[in-house]
C-alpha positions in Angstrom: 24.0 4.1 14.0 22.7 6.8 16.4 25.0 9.3 14.6 23.6 8.1 11.2 20.0 8.9 12.3 21.0 12.6 12.9 22.4 13.3 9.4 21.0 15.9 7.0 17.8 15.4 5.0 19.6 14.2 1.9 21.1 11.2 3.8 17.7 10.6 5.5 16.1 10.4 2.1 18.7 7.9 0.9 18.2 5.7 3.9 14.4 5.7 3.5 14.6 5.0 -0.2 16.9 2.0 0.3 14.3 0.5 2.7 11.3 1.3 0.5 13.0 0.0 -2.6 13.9 -3.2 -0.7 10.2 -3.6 0.1 9.2 -3.0 -3.6 11.9 -5.3 -4.9 10.5 -8.0 -2.6 7.2 -7.8 -4.5 9.0 -7.6 -7.9 11.0 -10.7 -7.0 7.8 -12.6 -6.4 6.4 -11.2 -9.7 9.4 -12.3 -11.7 9.1 -15.8 -10.3 5.6 -16.4 -11.5 6.1 -17.7 -15.0 4.0 -20.6 -16.2 5.4 -24.0 -15.4 7.2 -25.3 -18.6 6.7 -28.9 -19.9 9.0 -31.2 -18.0 9.1 -29.1 -14.8 7.6 -30.5 -11.6 4.8 -28.1 -10.6 5.3 -29.1 -6.9 8.9 -27.8 -7.2 7.6 -24.6 -8.8 5.2 -24.1 -5.9 7.8 -24.9 -3.3 10.2 -22.4 -4.8 7.5 -19.8 -5.0 6.6 -20.4 -1.3 10.2 -19.8 -0.3 10.3 -16.6 -2.3 7.0 -15.4 -0.6 8.5 -16.0 2.8 11.6 -14.1 1.9 9.5 -11.3 0.4 7.5 -11.0 3.6 10.3 -11.1 6.1 12.9 -9.0 4.3 10.9 -5.7 4.7 10.1 -6.5 8.3 13.7 -7.2 9.2 14.9 -4.1 7.3 12.4 -1.9 9.1 13.3 -3.4 12.5 17.1 -3.0 12.1 17.2 0.3 10.2 14.5 2.3 12.0 14.6 1.2 15.6 17.4 1.4 18.1 18.3 -2.3 17.6 21.9 -1.4 16.7 22.2 1.6 19.0 23.9 1.5 22.4 21.6 0.0 25.0 20.0 2.4 27.6 22.3 3.3 30.4 25.5 2.7 28.4 28.1 5.2 29.6 29.5 7.6 27.0 33.1 8.8 26.8 33.4 12.0 28.8 34.6 15.0 26.9 38.1 16.4 27.6 37.7 19.5 29.7 39.1 22.7 28.1 41.2 25.2 30.0 39.2 28.1 31.3 39.6 31.0 33.6 38.5 30.8 37.2 35.8 33.3 36.6 34.1 31.3 33.9 30.7 29.9 35.1 30.1 26.1 34.8 28.1 25.2 31.7 25.1 23.8 33.7 22.5 24.5 31.1 24.6 22.9 28.4 24.9 19.7 30.4 21.2 19.5 30.9 20.5 20.1 27.2 22.9 17.4 26.1 21.2 14.8 28.4 17.7 15.6 27.2 18.5 15.9 23.4 20.0 12.4 23.3 16.9 10.7 24.7 15.4 8.6 21.8 11.7 8.6 21.1 9.7 5.5 21.9 8.4 3.5 18.9 4.7 4.5 19.2 4.2 6.0 22.6 2.9 9.4 23.7 6.3 11.1 23.2 6.6 9.9 19.6 3.0 10.8 18.9 3.5 14.3 20.3 6.7 14.9 18.2 4.9 13.7 15.1 1.8 15.8 15.8 3.9 19.0 15.9 6.0 18.1 12.8 5.4 19.2 9.2 2.3 17.4 7.9 -0.1 19.7 5.8 -3.6 18.6 4.8 -3.5 17.2 1.3 -5.5 14.6 -0.6 -2.6 12.2 -0.9 -2.2 9.1 -3.3 -5.2 7.4 -4.9 -3.6 4.0 -4.9 -1.5 3.6 -1.7 -2.9 3.3 1.8 -1.5 5.4 4.7 0.8 4.0 7.3 -0.2 6.6 9.8 -3.5 6.5 11.7 -6.3 8.9 12.7 -6.5 10.3 16.2 -8.7 8.4 18.6 -12.4 9.2 18.1 -11.9 10.9 14.7 -13.9 9.9 11.7 -12.9 10.5 8.1 -14.6 9.7 4.7 -13.0 9.5 1.3 -14.8 8.9 -1.9 -12.9 7.2 -4.8 -14.0 6.7 -8.4 -12.1 4.5 -10.8 -12.9 3.7 -14.4 -11.0 1.0 -16.4 -10.9 0.9 -20.2 -9.5 -2.3 -21.6 -7.6 -1.7 -24.8 -5.4 -4.7 -25.5 -3.8 -7.8 -23.9 -0.3 -8.9 -22.8 0.9 -12.3 -24.0 3.0 -14.6 -21.9 6.3 -12.9 -22.9 5.0 -9.4 -22.3 4.2 -8.5 -25.8 1.0 -6.6 -26.7 -1.6 -8.1 -28.9 -5.2 -7.1 -29.8 -8.3 -8.2 -27.9 -10.0 -11.5 -28.8 -12.8 -11.2 -31.4 -16.0 -9.9 -29.8 -14.3 -9.1 -26.5 -14.6 -5.7 -24.8 -14.7 -4.6 -21.2 -15.3 -1.3 -19.4 -15.6 -1.1 -15.6 -16.4 1.6 -13.1 -15.8 1.4 -9.3 -17.3 3.8 -6.8 -15.8 3.4 -3.3 -16.8 5.1 -0.1 -13.8 4.5 2.3 -14.7 5.3 5.9 -12.0 5.4 8.6 -12.4 5.7 12.4 -9.6 6.1 15.0 -10.0 3.4 17.6 -6.9 4.4 19.6 -3.7 6.4 19.2 -2.3 3.8 16.8 -5.3 1.7 15.7 -7.8 2.5 13.0 -10.9 0.8 11.6 -11.6 0.9 7.9 -15.1 0.1 6.3 -14.9 -0.1 2.5 -18.3 -0.5 0.7 -18.3 0.0 -3.0 -20.4 -0.3 -6.2 -19.1 -1.9 -9.4 -20.4 -1.3 -12.9 -19.6 -3.5 -15.8 -20.1 -3.3 -19.6 -18.5 -6.2 -21.3 -18.8 -9.0 -23.7 -16.9 -12.3 -23.2 -17.3 -15.2 -25.6 -20.5 -13.7 -27.0 -22.1 -13.3 -23.5 -22.7 -9.8 -22.4 -22.5 -8.6 -18.8 -24.0 -5.2 -18.1 -25.2 -3.4 -15.0 -24.3 -2.0 -11.6 -24.3 -3.7 -8.2 -22.7 -3.9 -4.8 -19.0 -4.9 -5.0 -17.3 -7.4 -2.6 -17.4 -5.8 0.8 -14.1 -5.2 2.6 -13.4 -4.5 6.2 -10.0 -3.7 7.6 -8.1 -3.0 10.9 -4.8 -1.2 10.9 -2.2 -0.9 13.6 0.8 1.5 13.6 3.7 -0.2 15.2 6.2 2.7 14.6 5.5 6.4 14.5 7.9 8.3 12.3 10.5 10.5 14.0 10.6 14.0 12.5 14.3 14.3 13.6 15.6 11.0 12.2 15.2 8.7 9.2 12.6 6.5 11.0 9.4 6.2 9.1 5.9 5.2 10.2 5.3 1.4 9.9 1.9 -0.2 10.1 0.2 -3.4 9.3 -3.3 -3.6 7.8 -5.4 -6.7 7.9 -8.4 -6.9 5.4 -11.3 -9.3 5.2 -13.2 -9.3 1.9 -16.7 -10.9 1.7 -18.1 -12.3 -1.6 -21.2 -10.0 -1.8 -21.0 -10.0 -5.6 -22.0 -13.7 -5.4 -24.5 -13.3 -2.6 -26.4 -10.5 -4.4 -25.9 -11.6 -8.0 -23.9 -8.5 -9.0 -23.3 -8.5 -12.8 -19.5 -9.0 -12.9 -17.3 -11.6 -14.7 -17.0 -14.3 -12.0 -13.4 -14.7 -10.9 -12.4 -11.5 -12.6 -10.7 -8.5 -11.0 -12.0 -5.0 -10.4 -10.0 -2.0 -11.5 -6.7 -1.6 -9.6 -7.4 0.8 -6.7 -6.7 1.6 -3.1 -8.5 -1.6 -2.2 -6.6 -4.9 -2.0 -7.0 -6.8 -5.2 -9.4 -9.8 -4.9 -11.2 -12.0 -7.4 -14.9 -11.3 -7.7 -16.9 -13.6 -5.5 -13.9 -15.0 -3.7 -13.8 -14.5 0.1 -10.2 -13.3 0.8 -7.8 -12.3 3.5 -5.1 -9.7 2.8 -2.1 -8.9 5.0 -0.5 -5.5 4.3 2.8 -3.8 5.3 2.9 0.0 5.0 5.6 2.6 5.2 5.4 6.4 5.2 7.9 9.2 5.8 7.5 13.0 5.6 10.6 15.0 4.6 9.5 18.5 3.7 8.3 19.2 1.0 8.1 15.5 0.1 6.1 12.5 1.4 7.1 9.0 0.7 4.7 6.0 0.7 5.2 2.3 0.3 3.0 -0.8 0.6 3.2 -4.6 0.1 -0.2 -6.5 0.0 -0.5 -10.3 0.1 -4.0 -11.8 -0.6 -5.2 -15.3 -0.1 -8.5 -16.2 -1.7 -10.5 -19.1 -0.4 -11.3 -21.7 -3.1 -14.9 -22.1 -4.1 -17.4 -22.9 -6.9 -17.1 -20.5 -9.8 -18.4 -20.0 -13.4 -17.5 -17.5 -16.0 -21.1 -16.6 -16.7 -24.5 -17.6 -15.4 -24.9 -20.0 -18.3 -21.6 -21.8 -17.7 -21.3 -24.9 -15.4 -19.7 -24.2 -12.0 -16.3 -25.7 -11.3 -14.2 -25.8 -8.2 -11.8 -22.9 -8.6 -8.5 -22.4 -6.9 -6.9 -19.1 -7.7 -3.2 -18.3 -7.1 -2.4 -15.8 -4.3 -2.3 -12.2 -5.2 0.6 -9.8 -4.5 0.4 -6.0 -4.8 3.4 -3.7 -4.4 2.9 0.1 -4.4 5.0 3.2 -4.0 4.3 6.9 -4.2 6.2 10.2 -3.9 4.2 13.3 -3.1 5.6 16.8 -3.7 3.6 19.5 -1.8 4.0 22.7 -3.8 1.7 25.0 -1.8 0.9 24.0 1.7 -1.9 26.6 2.2 -3.9 25.3 -0.7 -2.9 21.6 -0.5 -1.5 21.9 -4.0 0.8 19.1 -5.0 1.9 16.4 -7.5 2.2 12.7 -6.8 4.0 10.0 -8.8 2.5 6.5 -8.0 3.7 3.1 -9.1 1.5 0.0 -8.7 2.3 -3.7 -9.4 -0.1 -6.6 -9.3 0.9 -10.3 -9.6 -1.0 -13.5 -9.3 1.2 -16.4 -8.2 1.1 -19.9 -9.6 0.5 -21.3 -6.1 -1.7 -20.8 -3.1 -0.8 -20.6 0.6 -3.2 -23.6 1.3 -1.0 -25.8 -0.9 -3.9 -26.7 -3.3 -3.0 -26.7 -7.0 -4.1 -23.7 -9.0 -6.6 -24.7 -11.7 -7.6 -21.3 -13.2 -6.4 -19.8 -16.4 -4.0 -18.1 -16.6 -2.2 -19.7 -13.7 -0.3 -16.5 -13.1 0.0 -12.9 -14.5 1.9 -9.7 -13.8 0.9 -6.0 -14.2 2.9 -2.8 -13.6 1.4 0.7 -14.0 2.4 4.2 -13.2 0.2 7.2 -12.4 0.7 11.0 -12.2 -1.7 12.5 -9.7 -2.7 16.2 -9.1 -4.0 17.3 -5.8 -5.6 20.5 -4.4 -7.7 21.5 -1.4 -11.2 22.8 -2.4 -11.9 24.0 1.1 -9.8 23.9 4.3 -11.3 20.4 5.0 -12.1 19.0 1.6 -9.3 17.7 -0.7 -9.4 16.6 -4.3 -7.0 14.4 -6.2 -7.1 13.4 -9.9 -4.9 10.9 -11.8 -4.7 8.4 -14.6 -3.1 5.0 -14.1 -1.1 4.2 -17.3 0.0 0.6 -18.2 3.8 0.1 -18.2 4.3 -3.7 -18.5 2.6 -7.0 -18.0 2.0 -10.5 -19.1 -1.0 -12.9 -19.3 -3.4 -10.1 -18.6 -5.4 -7.3 -20.2 -3.9 -3.9 -20.9 -6.1 -1.1 -19.5 -6.0 2.6 -18.7 -7.6 3.7 -15.4 -8.7 7.3 -14.9 -9.6 8.1 -11.3 -10.3 10.8 -8.7 -11.0 11.1 -5.0 -12.7 13.5 -2.6 -11.5 13.5 1.0 -13.3 15.3 3.8 -11.4 15.6 7.1 -13.8 15.7 10.0 -11.1 16.2 12.7 -10.2 19.5 14.3 -6.8 21.0 15.1 -3.6 19.6 13.6 -3.8 16.8 11.1 -2.1 13.7 12.5 -2.6 11.3 9.6 
């Protein structure tokens, strides 16, 4: 395995893609198992199977990352190597002392996230660019560095997917347009730990069942803490691996923000949560730089606490138990011009609501489950040496039991740090 990690970039790319695809397939596996329970099927059996799938989907990426990108299968430290057969040489030939010293130092593996790994990553290829608009970074900011990135997403609902994935028109009198303005603020707490504060505004212009919802207000507030467990090794296939824990507070309910209760905001870099539902999201992130490409992957699992909900202010409130939400994201970035941060990104996003919840309570909302898959081409360029812009359009690809929508978006990222970009 130690030999495999020192292959050419093409082989490194294959290894990384296998791991990333396994992570994404875990999310897709969950998505494909979320059909409505058919008559005659035991809903408890459906929930039990779904819970098993979720556990597999969670641990498969973790085990893959552990075995592929650590030295778990390598020879343990101190294992003697087979000595090389000495070649005949003339008595006047000097002993290859420098060669022996070089061989002993070159074979020393980097730690997972220690100072040596951080130093190697800091001096590797990593130009400043805006990056994806949908996927979070696995790498973290240096300690004490503050960054801010403004995102704007607008969603235009055009049609709806039926249970089998077919596309039909919107219900009579229904329309919905939403806009999300997010100010994402990140602060490096340590070499591998980062704090994220994610306040946002949500605007809605919609009509549901003859009741109109219009206006702007504070969206549900999200706070996150990220820890990078593995720093990518520039000289091997090992990517960066991090976990991100998000807490979402129901500020739309507390402040009376005009949103469809229990609805969802536009798909964005934020974890998907139902409006007014306090939620916890566990996230697994991957990232690998292989010049001139960057690869990103993410798996998000969200549990929403049950509570009292109503569709509009005029409707009676009911005890609502939503299914858990799963997001799976992947992006490939091609940096065309490093000096100007010019590049193109292809992003893929999937969102699924499961027909069960981690707390074991039965789901009583409609629909009990849904799936959405969308793709986005993104263009990026640096406006100044520290200000980066990215623009894209999230296009619907497939779904069921949800609305079909197009989501134009852009972001502005200002890097407050000095010196070499480590993120």
